[in-house]
C-alpha positions as CSV (number, residue, x, y, z in Angstrom):
1,M,4.2,-14.2,-0.7
2,P,6.7,-16.1,-2.9
3,A,5.8,-19.8,-3.3
4,A,9.3,-21.0,-2.6
5,E,9.4,-19.1,0.8
6,A,6.0,-20.5,1.7
7,V,6.9,-24.1,0.9
8,L,10.3,-23.9,2.7
9,A,8.9,-22.3,5.9
10,A,5.8,-24.6,6.1
11,T,7.8,-27.8,5.4
12,A,10.6,-27.0,7.8
13,A,8.2,-26.0,10.5
14,W,6.4,-29.3,10.3
15,L,9.6,-31.3,10.3
16,I,11.1,-29.5,13.3
17,A,7.8,-29.7,15.3
18,A,7.3,-33.4,14.4
19,N,10.8,-34.8,14.6
20,L,12.7,-32.6,17.0
21,I,10.0,-31.7,19.4
22,G,8.0,-34.9,18.9
23,H,4.5,-33.6,18.2
24,P,2.5,-36.3,16.4
25,A,0.4,-33.9,14.2
26,P,1.9,-30.4,14.4
27,V,-0.8,-28.7,12.2
28,F,-0.3,-25.3,13.8
29,A,3.4,-25.2,12.9
30,P,3.0,-24.8,9.1
31,S,-0.2,-22.9,9.6
32,A,1.5,-20.3,11.8
33,A,4.5,-20.2,9.5
34,L,2.3,-19.3,6.5
35,V,0.3,-16.6,8.4
36,A,3.5,-15.1,9.9
37,L,5.2,-15.1,6.5
38,A,2.2,-13.4,4.8
39,E,1.6,-10.9,7.5
40,S,5.2,-9.9,8.3
41,R,6.1,-9.2,4.7
42,G,7.2,-5.5,4.3
43,R,7.0,-4.9,8.0
44,R,9.7,-4.0,10.5
45,L,11.3,-6.8,12.4
46,R,9.7,-5.8,15.7
47,Q,6.2,-5.8,14.1
48,S,6.9,-9.2,12.6
49,I,7.9,-10.6,16.0
50,E,4.7,-9.2,17.5
51,I,2.7,-11.0,14.9
52,V,4.3,-14.3,15.7
53,L,3.7,-13.8,19.4
54,G,0.1,-12.8,18.7
55,V,-0.5,-16.0,16.8
56,A,1.1,-18.1,19.5
57,A,-0.8,-16.3,22.2
58,G,-4.1,-17.0,20.5
59,V,-3.3,-20.7,20.3
60,L,-2.2,-20.6,23.9
61,V,-5.5,-19.1,25.1
62,A,-7.3,-21.9,23.2
63,D,-5.0,-24.5,24.8
64,L,-5.7,-23.2,28.3
65,A,-9.4,-23.0,27.7
66,M,-9.4,-26.6,26.6
67,Q,-7.7,-27.6,29.8
68,V,-10.2,-25.7,32.0
69,L,-13.5,-25.9,30.2
70,G,-13.1,-28.8,27.8
71,P,-14.5,-28.9,24.3
72,G,-17.9,-27.3,23.6
73,A,-19.8,-24.2,22.5
74,V,-19.0,-22.3,25.6
75,T,-15.3,-22.8,25.2
76,I,-15.4,-21.6,21.6
77,A,-17.3,-18.5,22.7
78,V,-14.8,-17.7,25.4
79,V,-11.8,-18.3,23.3
80,L,-13.0,-16.2,20.4
81,L,-13.9,-13.4,22.8
82,L,-10.4,-13.5,24.4
83,T,-8.5,-13.8,21.1
84,V,-10.4,-12.0,18.4
85,G,-11.5,-9.2,20.7
86,P,-8.1,-7.9,21.6
87,M,-6.8,-8.3,18.0
88,I,-9.6,-6.1,16.7
89,A,-9.0,-3.6,19.4
90,F,-5.3,-3.4,18.5
91,G,-6.0,-3.1,14.8
92,A,-4.8,-6.5,13.6
93,S,-5.4,-7.4,10.0
94,T,-8.4,-9.3,8.8
95,T,-6.2,-12.2,7.7
96,L,-4.6,-12.5,11.2
97,I,-8.0,-12.3,12.9
98,V,-9.6,-14.9,10.7
99,Q,-6.7,-17.2,11.1
100,A,-6.7,-16.9,14.9
101,A,-10.4,-17.6,15.0
102,I,-10.2,-20.7,12.7
103,S,-7.2,-22.0,14.6
104,A,-9.1,-21.7,17.9
105,I,-12.2,-23.4,16.6
106,Y,-10.2,-26.2,15.0
107,L,-8.3,-26.8,18.2
108,I,-11.4,-26.9,20.4
109,A,-13.7,-28.8,18.0
110,V,-11.4,-31.3,16.4
111,A,-8.1,-31.6,18.3
112,E,-7.7,-33.7,21.4
113,P,-6.6,-31.9,24.6
114,R,-3.0,-32.4,25.6
115,T,-2.0,-32.4,29.3
116,D,1.8,-32.1,28.7
117,V,2.7,-28.4,28.5
118,M,5.4,-29.1,25.8
119,Q,2.8,-30.8,23.7
120,W,0.6,-27.7,23.6
121,R,-0.1,-26.3,20.1
122,C,1.2,-22.9,21.0
123,V,4.7,-24.5,20.9
124,D,3.9,-25.5,17.3
125,A,2.8,-21.9,16.5
126,L,6.1,-20.5,18.0
127,V,8.1,-22.9,15.9
128,G,6.2,-22.0,12.7
129,G,6.5,-18.3,13.4
130,A,10.2,-18.5,14.1
131,L,10.8,-20.4,10.9
132,A,8.8,-17.9,8.9
133,L,10.9,-15.0,10.3
134,T,14.1,-16.8,9.5
135,V,13.1,-17.6,6.0
136,S,11.8,-14.0,5.3
137,Q,15.0,-12.5,6.8
138,L,17.2,-14.7,4.6
139,A,15.2,-13.7,1.6
140,V,15.4,-10.0,2.4
141,A,19.2,-10.4,3.0
142,R,19.6,-11.6,-0.5
143,N,17.9,-8.5,-2.0
144,P,16.8,-6.1,0.7
145,L,15.4,-3.6,-1.8
146,A,13.1,-6.1,-3.5
147,P,10.1,-5.7,-1.2
148,L,10.3,-1.9,-1.4
149,V,10.5,-2.0,-5.2
150,G,7.4,-4.2,-5.4
151,E,5.5,-2.0,-3.0
152,A,6.4,1.1,-4.9
153,R,5.3,-0.4,-8.3
154,R,2.0,-1.5,-6.8
155,T,1.4,1.9,-5.3
156,F,1.9,3.8,-8.5
157,T,0.0,1.2,-10.6
158,D,-3.0,1.4,-8.3
159,L,-3.1,5.2,-8.4
160,A,-2.9,5.1,-12.2
161,A,-5.6,2.5,-12.4
162,L,-7.8,4.8,-10.2
163,I,-7.4,7.6,-12.7
164,D,-8.3,5.2,-15.5
165,T,-11.5,4.2,-13.6
166,V,-12.5,7.9,-13.2
167,D,-11.8,8.5,-16.9
168,Q,-13.9,5.5,-18.0
169,A,-16.8,6.5,-15.7
170,L,-16.8,10.0,-17.2
171,R,-16.7,8.7,-20.7
172,D,-19.6,6.3,-20.0
173,R,-21.4,8.8,-17.8
174,D,-21.6,5.9,-15.3
175,H,-22.6,7.1,-11.9
176,T,-22.0,3.7,-10.2
177,A,-18.5,3.4,-11.6
178,A,-17.7,7.0,-10.5
179,D,-19.0,6.2,-7.0
180,D,-16.8,3.1,-6.9
181,A,-13.8,5.2,-8.0
182,L,-14.6,7.7,-5.1
183,R,-14.7,4.8,-2.7
184,R,-11.3,3.5,-3.9
185,A,-9.9,7.0,-3.7
186,R,-10.9,7.2,0.0
187,Q,-9.0,4.0,0.6
188,A,-5.9,5.0,-1.4
189,H,-4.2,6.5,1.6
190,A,-3.8,2.9,3.0
191,R,-1.8,2.0,-0.1
192,V,0.6,4.9,0.5
193,E,0.8,3.9,4.2
194,R,1.9,0.5,3.1
195,L,4.6,2.1,1.0
196,Q,5.8,4.1,4.0
197,A,5.8,1.0,6.2
198,A,8.0,-0.7,3.5
199,V,10.3,2.3,3.6
200,L,10.8,1.9,7.3
201,A,11.3,-1.9,7.1
202,T,13.8,-1.5,4.3
203,G,15.7,1.2,6.1
204,E,15.9,-1.0,9.2
205,T,17.2,-3.9,7.2
206,L,19.9,-1.8,5.4
207,K,21.2,-0.4,8.7
208,L,21.9,-3.9,9.8
209,R,23.9,-4.6,6.7
210,V,27.0,-2.5,6.4
211,R,27.6,-3.2,2.7
212,R,24.1,-2.1,1.9
213,R,24.1,1.2,3.8
214,R,25.0,3.1,0.6
215,N,21.4,2.4,-0.5
216,L,19.9,4.4,2.4
217,N,19.9,7.6,0.3
218,Q,17.7,5.9,-2.2
219,V,15.3,4.8,0.6
220,R,15.2,8.3,1.9
221,Q,14.2,9.5,-1.6
222,V,11.3,7.0,-1.6
223,Q,10.3,8.3,1.8
224,A,10.1,11.8,0.4
225,T,8.2,10.6,-2.6
226,A,5.7,8.9,-0.3
227,V,5.0,12.3,1.3
228,E,4.1,13.8,-2.1
229,L,2.1,10.7,-3.0
230,D,-0.1,11.3,0.0
231,R,-0.9,14.7,-1.5
232,V,-1.5,13.1,-4.9
233,V,-4.1,10.9,-3.3
234,D,-5.8,14.0,-1.8
235,N,-5.9,15.5,-5.3
236,I,-7.3,12.3,-6.9
237,W,-10.0,12.1,-4.2
238,V,-11.2,15.6,-5.0
239,L,-11.1,14.8,-8.7
240,A,-13.1,11.6,-8.2
241,R,-15.7,13.5,-6.0
242,N,-16.3,16.0,-8.8
243,A,-16.5,13.1,-11.3
244,V,-19.3,11.7,-9.2
245,T,-21.1,15.1,-9.4
246,L,-20.7,15.2,-13.2
247,T,-22.1,11.7,-13.7
248,R,-25.0,12.3,-11.2
249,L,-26.0,15.4,-13.2
250,D,-25.5,13.4,-16.4
251,V,-23.3,16.2,-17.8
252,P,-21.4,15.1,-21.0
253,T,-17.6,15.7,-20.9
254,P,-15.5,16.7,-23.8
255,P,-13.2,14.0,-25.3
256,E,-10.2,16.2,-24.5
257,L,-10.8,15.6,-20.8
258,S,-10.3,11.8,-21.4
259,H,-7.0,12.6,-23.2
260,A,-5.8,14.6,-20.3
261,L,-6.7,11.9,-17.8
262,T,-5.1,9.3,-19.9
263,A,-1.9,11.3,-20.0
264,L,-2.0,11.8,-16.3
265,G,-2.4,8.1,-15.7
266,D,0.6,7.4,-18.0
267,A,2.6,10.0,-16.1
268,I,1.9,8.2,-12.8
269,R,3.0,4.9,-14.2
270,A,6.2,6.5,-15.6
271,A,6.9,8.1,-12.3
272,G,6.6,4.7,-10.6
273,E,9.0,3.1,-13.0
274,S,11.5,6.0,-12.4
275,L,11.4,5.3,-8.7
276,A,11.6,1.5,-9.2
277,T,14.5,1.5,-11.7
278,D,16.4,3.9,-9.4
279,L,16.2,1.3,-6.7
280,T,17.0,-1.7,-8.9
281,G,19.6,0.0,-11.1
282,T,18.4,-2.1,-14.1
283,E,17.5,0.9,-16.3
284,D,18.1,4.7,-16.5
285,P,15.5,6.2,-14.1
286,Q,15.9,9.6,-15.8
287,Q,14.4,8.2,-18.9
288,H,11.2,7.3,-17.1
289,A,11.3,10.6,-15.1
290,G,11.5,12.5,-18.4
291,R,8.5,10.6,-19.7
292,A,6.6,11.3,-16.5
293,D,7.5,15.0,-16.8
294,H,6.4,15.2,-20.5
295,T,3.1,13.4,-20.1
296,A,2.2,15.2,-16.9
297,L,2.7,18.6,-18.5
298,E,0.8,17.4,-21.6
299,A,-2.1,16.4,-19.3
300,V,-2.1,19.9,-17.8
301,R,-1.9,21.6,-21.3
302,I,-4.8,19.6,-22.6
303,A,-6.9,20.2,-19.5
304,A,-6.2,23.9,-19.5
305,K,-7.5,24.4,-23.0
306,L,-10.9,23.3,-21.7
307,L,-11.2,26.4,-19.6
308,E,-11.6,28.5,-22.7
309,A,-15.2,27.2,-23.0
310,Q,-16.0,28.2,-19.4
311,P,-17.0,24.7,-18.3
312,A,-19.3,23.8,-15.4
313,L,-17.9,24.1,-11.9
314,P,-17.3,20.3,-11.4
315,L,-15.4,20.1,-14.6
316,T,-13.4,23.2,-13.7
317,M,-12.5,21.5,-10.4
318,I,-11.3,18.4,-12.2
319,I,-9.1,20.5,-14.4
320,G,-7.6,22.1,-11.3
321,Q,-7.0,18.8,-9.7
322,I,-5.2,17.6,-12.8
323,R,-2.8,20.5,-12.4
324,A,-2.4,19.9,-8.6
325,T,-1.8,16.1,-9.2
326,A,0.9,16.9,-11.8
327,I,2.7,19.2,-9.5
328,D,2.8,16.8,-6.5
329,L,3.6,13.9,-8.8
330,L,6.6,15.6,-10.4
331,R,7.8,16.8,-7.0
332,G,7.7,13.2,-5.9
333,V,10.0,12.0,-8.7
334,G,12.3,15.0,-8.0
335,H,12.6,15.9,-11.6
336,D,13.5,19.6,-11.0
337,D,13.1,22.5,-8.6
338,D,11.1,24.7,-11.0
339,I,8.1,22.4,-11.5
340,L,5.5,24.8,-10.0
341,S,6.4,27.5,-12.5
342,R,6.6,25.0,-15.4
343,V,3.1,23.6,-14.7
344,D,1.7,27.0,-14.4
345,E,3.3,27.9,-17.7
346,A,1.6,24.9,-19.2
347,V,-1.7,26.1,-17.8
348,G,-1.0,29.6,-19.1
349,L,-0.7,31.3,-15.8
350,T,2.8,32.5,-16.3
351,T,5.0,33.6,-19.2
352,P,7.9,31.4,-20.3
353,Q,11.3,32.2,-18.8
354,L,14.7,31.8,-20.5
355,G,17.0,29.1,-19.4
356,Q,16.7,25.4,-18.8
357,P,15.5,24.1,-15.4
358,G,18.2,22.1,-13.5
359,P,17.8,18.8,-11.8
360,G,17.2,18.6,-8.1
361,W,14.7,18.0,-5.3
362,N,12.1,20.5,-4.2
363,A,11.7,20.0,-0.5
364,A,10.0,23.3,0.4
365,A,7.6,24.3,-2.4
366,S,4.3,26.1,-2.0
367,N,1.3,24.2,-0.6
368,S,-1.3,26.7,-1.7
369,H,-2.7,24.6,-4.5
370,R,-3.5,21.6,-2.4
371,P,-7.0,20.7,-1.3
372,P,-7.7,19.8,2.4
373,P,-7.1,16.2,3.2
374,P,-10.3,14.1,2.6
375,R,-9.9,11.9,5.7
376,A,-13.1,12.8,7.6
377,A,-15.4,14.0,4.8
378,E,-19.0,12.9,5.0
379,G,-21.7,12.6,2.4
380,E,-19.2,12.4,-0.5
381,A,-21.2,10.0,-2.5
382,S,-24.1,12.4,-2.7
383,A,-21.8,15.3,-3.9
């Protein structure tokens, strides 16, 4: 959440609630503004409105309970049950749930009851939420692609960092670190889901701005990339699981494996920069895409050479997942239509073919190399 947006929304919410509506201490106006601003970022407009209404509804429940029950422990219990319970059931974020609970407790334990309906704190919450939506929409209007660019960079950076963690755990033969990497790999789908949500929010924003509709094709490309990234996460999960097995068995790994994983992490970062610079137009995205292609294929070549020594099964599985990750990653950046053959050539499964591959987007390539999605696996840490 940018500091300027937070300061503007919170200050304006307080001034409006205090001076225009006449509330003596409209604490919930800036509070709701900050919560709504943080929670609605990167979301579609309808979801943002739902967040604002949810915050106001929670404060309204506390207001009503104060009128009926008065302050006390029973009121706090009732309000928390009626506000936090439904939020958890509907999958609200932890930040939103905690804020609702703190607001309700503060209102009941500290604030004085107000008999005038227009003086109720839910009005302050609505004012703050409305100001937050206005500020965020004005910021997005200035640069509607900025939230998507930021989300894309964070997604690729996190995935590359996950590969780095696996690499370090294998080099140190650290079972705890490998287990932590596996846990993070299980949660990595949530990062891709946030990218997909940012794609939808950006697409919705661009459709409302005629001059920006030319950017819709770029957003669709990010959407296609997110599909491939979901598969990349599946591959990394299997890779991390086999890393756990290697560290549990205390099996030493060859230094070449670290070189391959380092190259794969660099390829993921370069792919992220290719996507981000294509959206911003500040650099040539093909330069980053070319580096992603080169380092991903280098990772595959290095890993493939390890097969000559007939390694243990977990190490063989990791080598296979390096190949699978490279394929899905390069499909995501759309470098060329012949990536499957080129990766297999790097592994040594095919013979080189004459001619240069042409640029394009592979929308219907084979899925045979992909592992099953790891969403419902049990006992992974004991693998």
